[in-house]
TIRO-2110 file (N, C-alpha, C; in Angstrom, 1 decimal):
// TIRO-2110
-9.0, 56.6, -10.5, N, 1, A
-10.2, 56.4, -9.9, CA, 1, A
-11.1, 55.3, -9.6, C, 1, A
-11.3, 55.1, -8.5, N, 2, A
-12.5, 53.6, -8.2, CA, 2, A
-13.4, 53.3, -8.5, C, 2, A
-13.8, 52.8, -9.2, N, 3, A
-15.1, 52.2, -9.9, CA, 3, A
-16.3, 51.9, -8.6, C, 3, A
-17.4, 52.2, -8.8, N, 4, A
-18.3, 52.2, -7.5, CA, 4, A
-19.1, 50.7, -8.3, C, 4, A
-18.7, 49.9, -7.6, N, 5, A
-19.5, 48.5, -7.8, CA, 5, A
-20.7, 48.6, -6.9, C, 5, A
-21.9, 48.3, -7.5, N, 6, A
-23.1, 48.1, -6.7, CA, 6, A
-23.1, 46.9, -6.3, C, 6, A
-24.3, 46.9, -5.0, N, 7, A
-24.0, 45.6, -4.2, CA, 7, A
-24.5, 44.2, -4.9, C, 7, A
-24.8, 44.4, -5.8, N, 8, A
-25.4, 43.1, -6.6, CA, 8, A
-24.3, 42.6, -7.4, C, 8, A
-23.6, 43.5, -7.7, N, 9, A
-22.6, 43.0, -8.6, CA, 9, A
-20.6, 42.5, -7.5, C, 9, A
-21.1, 42.8, -6.4, N, 10, A
-20.2, 42.3, -5.5, CA, 10, A
-19.3, 41.2, -5.3, C, 10, A
-20.6, 40.3, -5.5, N, 11, A
-20.0, 38.7, -5.6, CA, 11, A
-19.4, 38.2, -6.7, C, 11, A
-19.7, 39.7, -7.7, N, 12, A
-18.9, 39.0, -9.0, CA, 12, A
-17.7, 39.4, -9.4, C, 12, A
-17.2, 40.8, -8.9, N, 13, A
-16.2, 41.2, -9.2, CA, 13, A
-15.4, 41.4, -8.3, C, 13, A
-13.8, 41.4, -8.8, N, 14, A
-12.7, 41.4, -7.9, CA, 14, A
-12.7, 42.9, -7.2, C, 14, A
-13.0, 43.0, -5.6, N, 15, A
-12.6, 43.9, -4.7, CA, 15, A
-11.6, 45.0, -4.9, C, 15, A
-11.0, 45.3, -6.0, N, 16, A
-10.3, 46.3, -6.2, CA, 16, A
-10.3, 46.2, -7.7, C, 16, A
-9.5, 47.5, -8.6, N, 17, A
-9.7, 47.4, -9.5, CA, 17, A
-8.0, 47.3, -10.1, C, 17, A
-8.1, 46.4, -11.7, N, 18, A
-7.1, 46.0, -12.4, CA, 18, A
-7.0, 46.5, -13.6, C, 18, A
-5.5, 46.4, -14.2, N, 19, A
-5.1, 46.6, -15.1, CA, 19, A
-5.2, 45.4, -15.9, C, 19, A
-5.9, 44.9, -17.5, N, 20, A
-5.9, 43.6, -18.1, CA, 20, A
-4.9, 43.7, -18.8, C, 20, A
-4.0, 44.9, -19.1, N, 21, A
-2.9, 44.4, -19.5, CA, 21, A
-1.8, 43.8, -19.0, C, 21, A
-1.9, 43.8, -17.8, N, 22, A
-0.6, 43.8, -17.0, CA, 22, A
-1.2, 42.2, -16.8, C, 22, A
-2.3, 41.7, -16.9, N, 23, A
-2.9, 40.3, -16.8, CA, 23, A
-2.1, 39.8, -18.0, C, 23, A
-2.6, 40.2, -19.4, N, 24, A
-1.8, 39.9, -20.3, CA, 24, A
-0.4, 39.6, -20.2, C, 24, A
0.2, 39.9, -19.8, N, 25, A
1.8, 39.8, -19.7, CA, 25, A
2.2, 38.7, -18.4, C, 25, A
1.4, 38.3, -17.8, N, 26, A
1.4, 37.3, -17.1, CA, 26, A
1.2, 35.8, -17.6, C, 26, A
2.1, 34.8, -17.6, N, 27, A
1.3, 33.3, -17.9, CA, 27, A
0.9, 32.7, -16.7, C, 27, A
0.2, 31.7, -17.0, N, 28, A
-0.8, 31.0, -16.2, CA, 28, A
-1.2, 30.0, -17.1, C, 28, A
-1.6, 28.8, -15.8, N, 29, A
-1.9, 27.3, -16.5, CA, 29, A
-3.0, 27.4, -17.6, C, 29, A
-3.1, 27.1, -18.9, N, 30, A
-4.4, 27.2, -19.5, CA, 30, A
-4.6, 26.0, -19.6, C, 30, A
-6.4, 25.9, -19.8, N, 31, A
-7.1, 24.7, -19.3, CA, 31, A
-8.5, 25.1, -20.6, C, 31, A
-9.2, 23.8, -20.4, N, 32, A
-10.6, 24.1, -20.6, CA, 32, A
-11.8, 23.8, -19.7, C, 32, A
-12.7, 24.5, -19.8, N, 33, A
-14.0, 24.3, -18.8, CA, 33, A
-15.3, 24.4, -19.6, C, 33, A
-16.4, 23.8, -19.1, N, 34, A
-17.8, 23.6, -20.0, CA, 34, A
-17.9, 25.0, -20.3, C, 34, A
-18.5, 25.4, -21.3, N, 35, A
-19.0, 27.1, -21.3, CA, 35, A
-20.4, 27.2, -20.6, C, 35, A
-20.7, 25.9, -20.1, N, 36, A
-22.2, 26.0, -19.1, CA, 36, A
-21.7, 26.6, -17.7, C, 36, A
-20.4, 26.3, -17.2, N, 37, A
-20.1, 26.7, -16.1, CA, 37, A
-20.1, 28.2, -16.0, C, 37, A
-19.9, 28.8, -17.3, N, 38, A
-19.1, 30.2, -16.9, CA, 38, A
-20.7, 31.1, -17.4, C, 38, A
-22.0, 30.6, -18.3, N, 39, A
-22.4, 31.0, -18.5, CA, 39, A
-23.1, 32.4, -18.1, C, 39, A
-23.4, 31.8, -16.5, N, 40, A
-24.2, 32.9, -15.6, CA, 40, A
-23.1, 34.6, -15.9, C, 40, A
-21.8, 34.5, -16.2, N, 41, A
-21.7, 35.6, -16.1, CA, 41, A
-22.2, 36.5, -17.4, C, 41, A
-22.6, 35.9, -18.1, N, 42, A
-23.6, 36.4, -19.2, CA, 42, A
-25.4, 37.3, -18.7, C, 42, A
-25.1, 36.5, -17.9, N, 43, A
-26.7, 36.7, -17.2, CA, 43, A
-26.7, 38.0, -16.1, C, 43, A
-25.3, 38.7, -15.9, N, 44, A
-25.0, 39.5, -15.1, CA, 44, A
-24.6, 40.6, -15.6, C, 44, A
-25.2, 42.1, -15.2, N, 45, A
-24.6, 43.6, -15.8, CA, 45, A
-23.3, 43.6, -15.6, C, 45, A
-22.5, 42.8, -16.2, N, 46, A
-21.0, 43.8, -16.5, CA, 46, A
-21.0, 45.1, -17.2, C, 46, A
-21.2, 45.2, -18.4, N, 47, A
-21.5, 46.1, -19.1, CA, 47, A
-22.6, 47.6, -18.9, C, 47, A
-22.0, 48.5, -19.9, N, 48, A
-22.6, 49.8, -19.5, CA, 48, A
-23.6, 50.5, -21.1, C, 48, A
-24.8, 50.4, -20.5, N, 49, A
-25.1, 51.0, -21.9, CA, 49, A
-24.8, 52.1, -22.9, C, 49, A
-24.2, 53.0, -21.8, N, 50, A
-23.2, 54.1, -22.7, CA, 50, A
-21.6, 53.6, -22.8, C, 50, A
-21.6, 53.4, -24.1, N, 51, A
-20.5, 53.1, -24.1, CA, 51, A
-18.9, 53.9, -23.6, C, 51, A
-19.3, 55.5, -23.4, N, 52, A
-18.5, 56.3, -22.4, CA, 52, A
-18.5, 56.3, -21.1, C, 52, A
-19.5, 55.3, -20.8, N, 53, A
-18.9, 54.9, -19.2, CA, 53, A
-18.9, 53.2, -19.0, C, 53, A
-17.7, 53.2, -18.9, N, 54, A
-17.7, 51.6, -18.8, CA, 54, A
-18.5, 50.8, -17.2, C, 54, A
-18.5, 51.7, -16.3, N, 55, A
-18.7, 51.2, -14.9, CA, 55, A
-19.9, 51.5, -14.5, C, 55, A
-21.0, 51.5, -15.5, N, 56, A
-22.5, 51.8, -14.6, CA, 56, A
-23.5, 50.6, -14.7, C, 56, A
-22.8, 49.3, -14.9, N, 57, A
-23.2, 47.8, -15.0, CA, 57, A
-24.6, 47.8, -14.6, C, 57, A
-25.2, 48.4, -16.0, N, 58, A
-26.6, 48.2, -16.2, CA, 58, A
-26.8, 47.5, -17.5, C, 58, A
-26.0, 46.5, -18.5, N, 59, A
-26.5, 46.0, -18.8, CA, 59, A
-25.7, 44.5, -19.4, C, 59, A
-26.4, 43.6, -19.8, N, 60, A
-26.1, 42.0, -19.2, CA, 60, A
-25.6, 41.7, -20.8, C, 60, A
-24.4, 40.9, -20.7, N, 61, A
-24.4, 40.4, -21.9, CA, 61, A
-25.4, 39.9, -22.9, C, 61, A
-26.3, 39.1, -22.0, N, 62, A
-27.4, 38.2, -22.8, CA, 62, A
-28.1, 39.3, -23.5, C, 62, A
-28.4, 40.6, -22.9, N, 63, A
-29.2, 41.5, -23.4, CA, 63, A
-28.6, 41.8, -25.0, C, 63, A
-27.6, 41.9, -25.1, N, 64, A
-27.1, 42.1, -26.5, CA, 64, A
-27.0, 41.1, -27.2, C, 64, A
-26.7, 40.0, -27.0, N, 65, A
-26.9, 38.4, -27.5, CA, 65, A
-28.1, 38.3, -28.0, C, 65, A
-29.2, 38.4, -27.3, N, 66, A
-30.7, 38.2, -27.5, CA, 66, A
-31.4, 38.9, -28.3, C, 66, A
-30.4, 40.1, -28.6, N, 67, A
-31.2, 41.2, -29.0, CA, 67, A
-32.2, 42.1, -28.2, C, 67, A
-32.2, 41.9, -27.0, N, 68, A
-32.9, 42.7, -26.3, CA, 68, A
-32.4, 44.1, -26.4, C, 68, A
-31.4, 44.4, -26.1, N, 69, A
-31.0, 46.1, -26.5, CA, 69, A
-29.9, 46.1, -27.2, C, 69, A
-30.3, 47.0, -28.3, N, 70, A
-29.7, 47.0, -29.4, CA, 70, A
-27.8, 48.5, -28.9, C, 70, A
-27.2, 47.5, -28.8, N, 71, A
-25.7, 48.1, -28.4, CA, 71, A
-24.6, 47.8, -29.6, C, 71, A
-24.6, 48.8, -30.9, N, 72, A
-23.4, 48.7, -31.5, CA, 72, A
-22.2, 48.7, -31.1, C, 72, A
-21.7, 49.0, -29.8, N, 73, A
-20.5, 49.2, -29.6, CA, 73, A
-20.0, 48.0, -28.9, C, 73, A
-21.5, 47.2, -28.0, N, 74, A
-21.0, 46.2, -27.2, CA, 74, A
-20.7, 44.7, -28.9, C, 74, A
-22.2, 44.9, -29.5, N, 75, A
-22.3, 43.9, -30.9, CA, 75, A
-20.7, 44.0, -31.4, C, 75, A
-20.3, 45.0, -32.1, N, 76, A
-18.9, 45.1, -32.7, CA, 76, A
-18.0, 44.3, -31.3, C, 76, A
-17.6, 44.7, -30.3, N, 77, A
-16.5, 44.0, -29.7, CA, 77, A
-16.9, 42.5, -29.5, C, 77, A
-17.9, 42.1, -29.9, N, 78, A
-18.5, 40.9, -29.6, CA, 78, A
-17.7, 40.3, -31.0, C, 78, A
-18.3, 41.0, -32.1, N, 79, A
-17.8, 40.8, -33.7, CA, 79, A
-16.2, 40.6, -33.6, C, 79, A
-15.6, 41.5, -32.9, N, 80, A
-14.0, 41.5, -33.1, CA, 80, A
-13.7, 40.6, -32.2, C, 80, A
-14.3, 40.0, -31.4, N, 81, A
-13.6, 39.3, -30.4, CA, 81, A
-12.6, 38.3, -30.8, C, 81, A
-11.1, 37.9, -30.0, N, 82, A
-10.2, 37.1, -31.0, CA, 82, A
-10.5, 35.9, -29.9, C, 82, A
-10.9, 34.8, -30.5, N, 83, A
-11.7, 33.8, -29.7, CA, 83, A
-10.5, 32.5, -29.4, C, 83, A
-9.1, 33.2, -30.3, N, 84, A
-8.0, 32.5, -29.6, CA, 84, A
-7.0, 32.4, -28.4, C, 84, A
-7.7, 33.7, -27.8, N, 85, A
-6.9, 34.1, -26.9, CA, 85, A
-8.0, 33.6, -25.9, C, 85, A
-7.1, 32.9, -24.6, N, 86, A
-8.6, 32.1, -23.4, CA, 86, A
-9.2, 33.2, -22.1, C, 86, A
-9.7, 32.9, -21.9, N, 87, A
-10.5, 34.0, -21.1, CA, 87, A
-9.5, 34.2, -19.7, C, 87, A
-9.7, 35.0, -19.0, N, 88, A
-8.6, 35.7, -17.8, CA, 88, A
-9.2, 35.2, -16.6, C, 88, A
-9.0, 34.6, -15.7, N, 89, A
-10.0, 34.1, -14.4, CA, 89, A
-8.7, 34.5, -13.0, C, 89, A
-9.0, 34.7, -12.1, N, 90, A
-8.1, 34.5, -10.8, CA, 90, A
-8.8, 33.5, -10.1, C, 90, A
-8.3, 32.6, -9.6, N, 91, A
-9.0, 31.9, -8.5, CA, 91, A
-8.3, 32.0, -7.0, C, 91, A
-9.6, 32.2, -6.3, N, 92, A
-9.1, 32.5, -4.7, CA, 92, A
-9.9, 31.6, -4.3, C, 92, A
-9.5, 30.4, -3.0, N, 93, A
-10.2, 29.9, -2.4, CA, 93, A
-11.3, 28.7, -3.2, C, 93, A
-11.1, 28.4, -4.7, N, 94, A
-12.0, 27.6, -5.5, CA, 94, A
-12.9, 28.9, -6.1, C, 94, A
-13.0, 29.9, -6.1, N, 95, A
-13.7, 30.9, -6.8, CA, 95, A
-12.7, 31.6, -7.9, C, 95, A
-13.5, 31.4, -8.8, N, 96, A
-12.8, 31.8, -10.7, CA, 96, A
-13.7, 33.5, -10.5, C, 96, A
-12.6, 34.7, -10.4, N, 97, A
-13.0, 35.7, -10.5, CA, 97, A
-12.4, 35.9, -12.1, C, 97, A
-13.7, 36.6, -12.9, N, 98, A
-13.1, 36.8, -13.8, CA, 98, A
-12.4, 38.2, -14.5, C, 98, A
-11.1, 38.7, -15.2, N, 99, A
-10.3, 39.7, -15.1, CA, 99, A
-10.3, 39.8, -16.3, C, 99, A
-10.5, 39.3, -17.7, N, 100, A
-10.6, 39.5, -18.9, CA, 100, A
-11.5, 38.6, -20.0, C, 100, A
-12.2, 38.7, -20.7, N, 101, A
-12.8, 37.8, -21.5, CA, 101, A
-14.6, 38.1, -21.6, C, 101, A
-14.8, 38.7, -20.8, N, 102, A
-16.5, 38.8, -21.2, CA, 102, A
-17.2, 38.6, -22.5, C, 102, A
-16.8, 39.7, -23.6, N, 103, A
-16.7, 39.3, -24.9, CA, 103, A
-16.6, 38.1, -25.5, C, 103, A
-15.5, 37.5, -25.5, N, 104, A
-15.2, 36.3, -26.2, CA, 104, A
-16.1, 35.4, -25.4, C, 104, A
-16.7, 35.5, -24.3, N, 105, A
-17.6, 34.5, -23.7, CA, 105, A
-18.6, 34.5, -24.6, C, 105, A
-19.4, 36.1, -24.8, N, 106, A
-20.5, 36.1, -25.4, CA, 106, A
-20.4, 35.3, -26.9, C, 106, A
-19.1, 35.6, -27.2, N, 107, A
-19.1, 35.1, -28.9, CA, 107, A
-19.2, 33.8, -29.0, C, 107, A
-18.6, 33.0, -28.0, N, 108, A
-18.6, 31.6, -28.0, CA, 108, A
-19.9, 31.0, -27.6, C, 108, A
-20.5, 31.6, -26.6, N, 109, A
-22.0, 31.3, -26.4, CA, 109, A
-22.6, 31.4, -27.6, C, 109, A
-22.7, 32.4, -28.4, N, 110, A
-23.8, 32.5, -30.0, CA, 110, A
-22.9, 31.2, -30.8, C, 110, A
-21.9, 31.0, -30.6, N, 111, A
-21.4, 29.8, -31.4, CA, 111, A
-21.6, 28.5, -31.2, C, 111, A
-22.4, 28.4, -29.7, N, 112, A
-22.9, 26.9, -29.1, CA, 112, A
-21.7, 26.2, -29.1, C, 112, A
-20.7, 26.9, -28.5, N, 113, A
-18.8, 25.9, -28.3, CA, 113, A
-19.0, 25.6, -27.5, C, 113, A
-19.0, 24.3, -27.0, N, 114, A
-19.4, 23.4, -25.5, CA, 114, A
-18.2, 23.5, -24.4, C, 114, A
-16.9, 24.1, -25.1, N, 115, A
-15.5, 24.3, -23.8, CA, 115, A
-14.9, 25.4, -24.3, C, 115, A
-14.5, 26.0, -23.4, N, 116, A
-13.8, 27.4, -23.7, CA, 116, A
-12.2, 27.1, -23.0, C, 116, A
-11.1, 27.5, -23.7, N, 117, A
-10.1, 27.9, -23.0, CA, 117, A
-10.2, 29.0, -22.0, C, 117, A
-9.4, 29.0, -20.7, N, 118, A
-9.2, 29.9, -19.8, CA, 118, A
-7.5, 29.8, -19.1, C, 118, A
-7.5, 30.5, -18.8, N, 119, A
-6.0, 30.6, -18.0, CA, 119, A
-6.3, 30.9, -16.3, C, 119, A
-6.1, 30.4, -15.4, N, 120, A
-6.2, 30.8, -14.3, CA, 120, A
-5.2, 31.3, -13.2, C, 120, A
-5.2, 32.5, -13.0, N, 121, A
-4.3, 33.2, -11.9, CA, 121, A
-4.2, 33.0, -10.6, C, 121, A
-3.6, 32.7, -10.0, N, 122, A
-3.5, 32.6, -8.2, CA, 122, A
-3.8, 34.3, -8.1, C, 122, A
-4.2, 34.4, -6.6, N, 123, A
-4.3, 35.6, -6.4, CA, 123, A
-3.3, 36.6, -5.6, C, 123, A
-2.2, 36.0, -5.9, N, 124, A
-0.9, 36.5, -5.7, CA, 124, A
-0.2, 37.2, -6.5, C, 124, A
-1.0, 37.3, -8.0, N, 125, A
-0.8, 38.3, -9.1, CA, 125, A
-1.4, 39.4, -8.3, C, 125, A
-2.2, 40.2, -7.8, N, 126, A
-2.8, 41.0, -7.2, CA, 126, A
-2.2, 42.2, -7.2, C, 126, A
-0.9, 41.9, -6.6, N, 127, A
0.3, 42.9, -6.1, CA, 127, A
0.8, 43.3, -7.8, C, 127, A
0.7, 42.9, -8.6, N, 128, A
1.1, 43.3, -10.2, CA, 128, A
0.3, 43.8, -10.9, C, 128, A
-1.3, 43.3, -10.9, N, 129, A
-2.0, 43.9, -11.5, CA, 129, A
-3.0, 45.2, -11.2, C, 129, A
-3.0, 45.2, -9.7, N, 130, A
-3.5, 45.9, -9.1, CA, 130, A
-3.6, 47.5, -9.3, C, 130, A
-4.3, 48.6, -9.6, N, 131, A
-4.4, 49.6, -9.8, CA, 131, A
-4.8, 50.5, -8.3, C, 131, A
-3.7, 51.6, -8.1, N, 132, A
-3.5, 52.6, -7.2, CA, 132, A
-4.9, 53.2, -7.3, C, 132, A
-5.6, 53.8, -6.1, N, 133, A
-6.8, 54.8, -6.5, CA, 133, A
-5.9, 56.1, -6.8, C, 133, A
END
């Protein structure tokens, strides 16, 4: 099932559905990036207020981090996030598209970590991770 991406999120999400488990299977260069370069991701509604509906795009990670909206589901996911794993991105024409790691990013932000580990995948992995409709 294709998720409906609202217009305000189209510049933040890849224009196709992907399987994050397939992303984890892939190798990619690992490096660090200042967390400040990624904090804009926390101010956009990547999450859903309803934990049974993952694609509502109506909850910003900062709403949970700053306590503006109580979400036991996302609070627990942030608490359990394993920050020993890097955040995964696809890099395309200088743009980084996040494909996994928003909860880890929120946890690292809360801890005041200055840099985060990331993996950059080329757009050529699309054929491997894309889900068919």
